[in-house]
Each structure stands twice: as structure tokens, then as C-alpha cells.
C-alpha positions as CSV (number, residue, x, y, z in Angstrom):
1,M,250.6,15.9,264.7
2,K,247.1,15.4,263.3
3,I,246.5,13.5,260.0
4,T,243.5,14.5,258.0
5,I,241.8,12.2,255.5
6,D,242.4,14.9,252.8
7,A,246.1,15.0,253.5
8,L,246.4,11.2,253.6
9,E,244.5,11.0,250.3
10,A,247.0,13.5,248.7
11,Y,250.0,11.6,250.1
12,L,248.7,8.2,248.9
13,F,247.6,9.6,245.5
14,D,251.2,10.8,245.1
15,R,252.5,7.4,246.2
16,Y,250.3,5.1,244.1
17,N,248.8,7.0,241.2
18,E,251.4,6.2,238.6
19,W,251.6,2.5,239.1
20,A,249.0,1.0,241.4
21,N,245.5,0.0,240.4
22,E,242.4,-0.5,242.5
23,Q,242.4,-4.3,242.1
24,S,245.9,-4.7,243.5
25,L,245.1,-2.2,246.4
26,F,241.9,-4.0,247.1
27,M,243.7,-7.4,247.3
28,K,246.1,-5.8,249.8
29,L,243.1,-4.6,251.8
30,V,241.6,-8.0,251.9
31,E,244.9,-9.4,253.2
32,E,244.8,-6.8,256.0
33,I,241.2,-7.6,256.9
34,G,242.4,-11.2,257.3
35,E,245.2,-10.0,259.6
36,V,242.7,-8.0,261.7
37,A,240.5,-11.1,262.0
38,E,243.5,-13.1,263.1
39,V,244.3,-10.6,265.9
40,L,240.7,-10.5,267.0
41,N,240.6,-14.3,267.1
42,K,243.7,-14.3,269.3
43,R,242.2,-11.7,271.6
44,A,239.0,-13.8,271.9
45,G,241.0,-16.9,272.7
46,R,239.9,-18.7,269.5
47,K,243.5,-18.8,268.3
48,S,246.7,-19.4,270.3
49,T,249.2,-16.6,270.5
50,D,252.6,-15.8,271.8
51,E,252.1,-12.1,271.2
52,T,252.2,-10.1,274.3
53,D,250.8,-6.9,272.9
54,L,247.8,-7.7,270.8
55,Q,246.5,-4.2,271.3
56,E,249.4,-2.7,269.4
57,Q,249.2,-5.4,266.8
58,L,245.5,-4.7,266.3
59,G,246.3,-1.0,265.9
60,T,248.9,-1.7,263.3
61,E,246.6,-3.9,261.3
62,L,243.8,-1.4,261.4
63,V,246.2,1.3,260.2
64,D,247.1,-1.0,257.3
65,M,243.4,-1.3,256.4
66,I,242.9,2.5,256.5
67,H,245.9,2.9,254.3
68,Y,244.5,0.8,251.5
69,I,241.0,2.1,251.8
70,V,242.2,5.7,251.5
71,A,244.6,4.7,248.7
72,I,241.8,3.2,246.7
73,A,239.8,6.4,247.2
74,A,242.7,8.6,246.3
75,I,243.5,6.9,242.9
76,N,239.8,7.2,242.0
77,N,239.6,10.9,243.0
78,I,237.0,10.2,245.7
79,D,236.7,12.9,248.3
80,L,236.2,10.7,251.4
81,E,235.7,13.6,253.8
82,R,232.8,15.0,251.8
83,I,231.2,11.7,251.2
84,M,231.6,10.7,254.9
85,I,229.9,13.8,256.1
86,E,227.0,13.5,253.6
87,K,226.5,9.8,254.4
88,D,226.6,10.5,258.1
89,K,224.0,13.2,257.7
90,K,221.6,10.8,256.0
91,A,222.3,8.1,258.6
92,S,221.7,10.5,261.4
93,V,218.3,11.4,260.0
94,K,217.5,7.8,259.3
95,Y,218.4,6.5,262.7
96,N,217.3,9.6,264.6
97,H,220.7,10.4,266.1
98,P,220.8,13.6,268.2
99,I,224.0,14.9,266.4
100,N,225.7,14.3,263.1
101,L,229.4,14.3,262.2
102,E,229.4,17.7,260.7
103,T,227.8,19.2,263.8
104,F,230.1,17.3,266.1
105,L,233.2,18.5,264.2
106,S,231.9,22.1,264.2
107,T,231.3,22.0,267.9
108,R,234.6,20.4,268.5
109,E,236.4,23.0,266.4
110,N,234.6,25.8,268.2
111,N,235.6,24.4,271.6
112,N,239.3,23.9,270.5
113,Y,239.4,20.2,271.1
């Protein structure tokens, strides 16, 4: 099953719109960023660990970050997909990238990837 940003925004809007606010969601995001930093420190050997699967733990913490980022966008009615494509177009021009996200997605869709 594929998850689109648009679908995740709709789901999280439904979950948080009535009671959450951007400040509380942002504080949860900051907590998750700290947890990602902790896993990265363990992977780099800067912090001791008894965890055997730091890859899985990193994935879990990154998902938590994405959750709160998209939730903040959702309750503020921000269309992340549209903004992501527009921002990438500008960055592609600025940094002279050979392809932008919109072109990549169109090519991918046409080739059934």
C-alpha cells in the first residue's frame, strides 16, 4: 500500500483538527528530532547502546517526525505536495539540477514504477 502526502494530511487533519494546536504538535516534533539524534549518536558510536536494530529504530523515529510535520501542515491547511513541487522547481533551477521532482514523478508514473 502506498501512502500519499495528501492522504496522510487528510488522515491527520481528521485526527488532530478538533483538539491539537501547532505549538503542541511542534513540541512533539522537537522531541522526535531529539530521538533521531540519539539513534544517530548510537550508530556513530558516540553513545552506548544495547539496541540490536538501530536501523529499525531510526526508521521508527523518522516516521514519528514525518507524522508531526504533516500534522502541523494539515491543521494549518497547507498543501505540502503542491509546495514541495514548487519549492523543488525553484531549487532545481537555482542549483542547476538536470531534473526536478515534478518531471521525475511524471517520468516515474509514465514508466509504471
